[in-house]
TORFINU-927775 format. One record per residue (C-alpha): residue number from 1; residue in one letter; x, y, z. Coordinates in Angstrom, 1 decimal. Example, Ala and Ser with C-alpha at 12.3 -4.5 7.8 and 13.67 -1.06 7.14 Angstrom:
% residues 2
<resi 1 resn A xx 12.3 yy -4.5 zz 7.8> $
<resi 2 resn S xx 13.7 yy -1.1 zz 7.1> $
//
This chain:
% residues 88
<resi 1 resn M xx 0.0 yy 0.0 zz 0.0> $
<resi 2 resn R xx 1.3 yy 3.4 zz -0.9> $
<resi 3 resn I xx 0.2 yy 7.0 zz -0.7> $
<resi 4 resn L xx -0.2 yy 8.6 zz -4.2> $
<resi 5 resn K xx -1.5 yy 11.9 zz -3.0> $
<resi 6 resn M xx -2.7 yy 13.6 zz 0.2> $
<resi 7 resn E xx -4.9 yy 16.7 zz 0.1> $
<resi 8 resn T xx -7.2 yy 18.5 zz 2.4> $
<resi 9 resn K xx -10.7 yy 18.6 zz 0.9> $
<resi 10 resn D xx -14.4 yy 17.9 zz 1.6> $
<resi 11 resn C xx -14.4 yy 14.2 zz 2.1> $
<resi 12 resn P xx -17.1 yy 12.5 zz 0.0> $
<resi 13 resn H xx -17.4 yy 9.7 zz 2.6> $
<resi 14 resn C xx -17.8 yy 11.5 zz 5.9> $
<resi 15 resn T xx -18.7 yy 15.0 zz 4.4> $
<resi 16 resn R xx -16.1 yy 16.7 zz 6.7> $
<resi 17 resn Q xx -13.1 yy 18.7 zz 5.5> $
<resi 18 resn H xx -9.9 yy 16.9 zz 6.4> $
<resi 19 resn P xx -6.7 yy 15.4 zz 4.8> $
<resi 20 resn V xx -7.8 yy 12.6 zz 2.4> $
<resi 21 resn A xx -5.2 yy 10.2 zz 1.1> $
<resi 22 resn T xx -5.4 yy 8.7 zz -2.4> $
<resi 23 resn M xx -3.9 yy 5.2 zz -1.9> $
<resi 24 resn A xx -2.7 yy 2.4 zz -4.2> $
<resi 25 resn V xx -3.4 yy -1.0 zz -2.7> $
<resi 26 resn E xx -2.8 yy -4.6 zz -3.9> $
<resi 27 resn E xx -6.3 yy -6.0 zz -4.6> $
<resi 28 resn T xx -7.2 yy -9.7 zz -5.4> $
<resi 29 resn N xx -10.5 yy -10.7 zz -7.0> $
<resi 30 resn I xx -12.0 yy -13.5 zz -9.0> $
<resi 31 resn Y xx -12.7 yy -12.4 zz -12.6> $
<resi 32 resn K xx -14.3 yy -14.9 zz -15.0> $
<resi 33 resn G xx -13.2 yy -17.7 zz -12.7> $
<resi 34 resn V xx -9.6 yy -16.6 zz -12.5> $
<resi 35 resn K xx -8.0 yy -15.2 zz -9.4> $
<resi 36 resn V xx -6.2 yy -12.0 zz -10.3> $
<resi 37 resn S xx -4.1 yy -9.5 zz -8.3> $
<resi 38 resn Y xx -3.7 yy -5.9 zz -9.4> $
<resi 39 resn E xx -3.1 yy -2.4 zz -8.1> $
<resi 40 resn A xx -6.4 yy -0.6 zz -7.2> $
<resi 41 resn V xx -6.7 yy 3.1 zz -6.2> $
<resi 42 resn Y xx -9.0 yy 4.3 zz -3.4> $
<resi 43 resn E xx -9.4 yy 7.3 zz -1.2> $
<resi 44 resn Y xx -9.0 yy 6.8 zz 2.5> $
<resi 45 resn C xx -11.1 yy 8.6 zz 5.1> $
<resi 46 resn G xx -9.2 yy 8.7 zz 8.4> $
<resi 47 resn V xx -12.2 yy 10.1 zz 10.2> $
<resi 48 resn A xx -14.4 yy 7.1 zz 9.4> $
<resi 49 resn D xx -11.5 yy 4.7 zz 8.9> $
<resi 50 resn E xx -13.0 yy 3.6 zz 5.5> $
<resi 51 resn W xx -11.8 yy 3.2 zz 1.9> $
<resi 52 resn H xx -13.9 yy 4.4 zz -0.9> $
<resi 53 resn A xx -13.6 yy 4.9 zz -4.7> $
<resi 54 resn V xx -14.8 yy 8.1 zz -6.4> $
<resi 55 resn G xx -15.3 yy 9.1 zz -10.0> $
<resi 56 resn D xx -12.9 yy 7.6 zz -12.4> $
<resi 57 resn M xx -11.3 yy 5.4 zz -9.7> $
<resi 58 resn I xx -14.1 yy 2.8 zz -10.2> $
<resi 59 resn S xx -13.4 yy 2.6 zz -13.9> $
<resi 60 resn Q xx -9.7 yy 2.6 zz -13.4> $
<resi 61 resn N xx -9.8 yy -0.2 zz -10.9> $
<resi 62 resn Y xx -12.0 yy -2.3 zz -13.3> $
<resi 63 resn R xx -9.6 yy -1.7 zz -16.2> $
<resi 64 resn S xx -6.7 yy -2.8 zz -13.9> $
<resi 65 resn M xx -8.5 yy -6.0 zz -13.0> $
<resi 66 resn V xx -9.3 yy -6.8 zz -16.6> $
<resi 67 resn A xx -5.7 yy -6.1 zz -17.6> $
<resi 68 resn A xx -4.5 yy -8.5 zz -14.9> $
<resi 69 resn Y xx -6.9 yy -11.2 zz -16.1> $
<resi 70 resn Q xx -5.7 yy -10.7 zz -19.7> $
<resi 71 resn K xx -2.1 yy -11.1 zz -18.6> $
<resi 72 resn A xx -3.0 yy -14.2 zz -16.6> $
<resi 73 resn V xx -4.7 yy -16.0 zz -19.5> $
<resi 74 resn G xx -2.6 yy -14.5 zz -22.3> $
<resi 75 resn E xx -5.6 yy -12.8 zz -23.9> $
<resi 76 resn T xx -5.4 yy -9.7 zz -26.0> $
<resi 77 resn A xx -8.3 yy -7.3 zz -25.5> $
<resi 78 resn S xx -9.2 yy -3.6 zz -25.6> $
<resi 79 resn A xx -8.9 yy -1.3 zz -22.6> $
<resi 80 resn D xx -12.6 yy -1.6 zz -21.8> $
<resi 81 resn G xx -12.4 yy -5.3 zz -21.3> $
<resi 82 resn S xx -14.1 yy -6.3 zz -24.6> $
<resi 83 resn P xx -12.2 yy -8.6 zz -27.0> $
<resi 84 resn A xx -9.9 yy -6.7 zz -29.4> $
<resi 85 resn D xx -10.8 yy -6.6 zz -33.0> $
<resi 86 resn A xx -8.6 yy -9.2 zz -34.7> $
<resi 87 resn S xx -8.8 yy -7.4 zz -38.0> $
<resi 88 resn G xx -6.5 yy -4.8 zz -36.6> $
//
């Protein structure tokens, strides 16, 4: 786990203004029956001691999971997780 950014802002989790850390963490999930590990990005609310994803983090985390799956099975696919067009 590592801190990518720390900024004082209105926390979307607890609605208070305080330092909120953007963290990269190692995540493990099952995707299409395959166990994959990848780096996911979340914000951490120290007031509530909770992790949450906001905005593009959800999409970014999904794309990271799909990329880890593709690497694990040797599949080539587009960034959104759909099969790549073989015609090029």
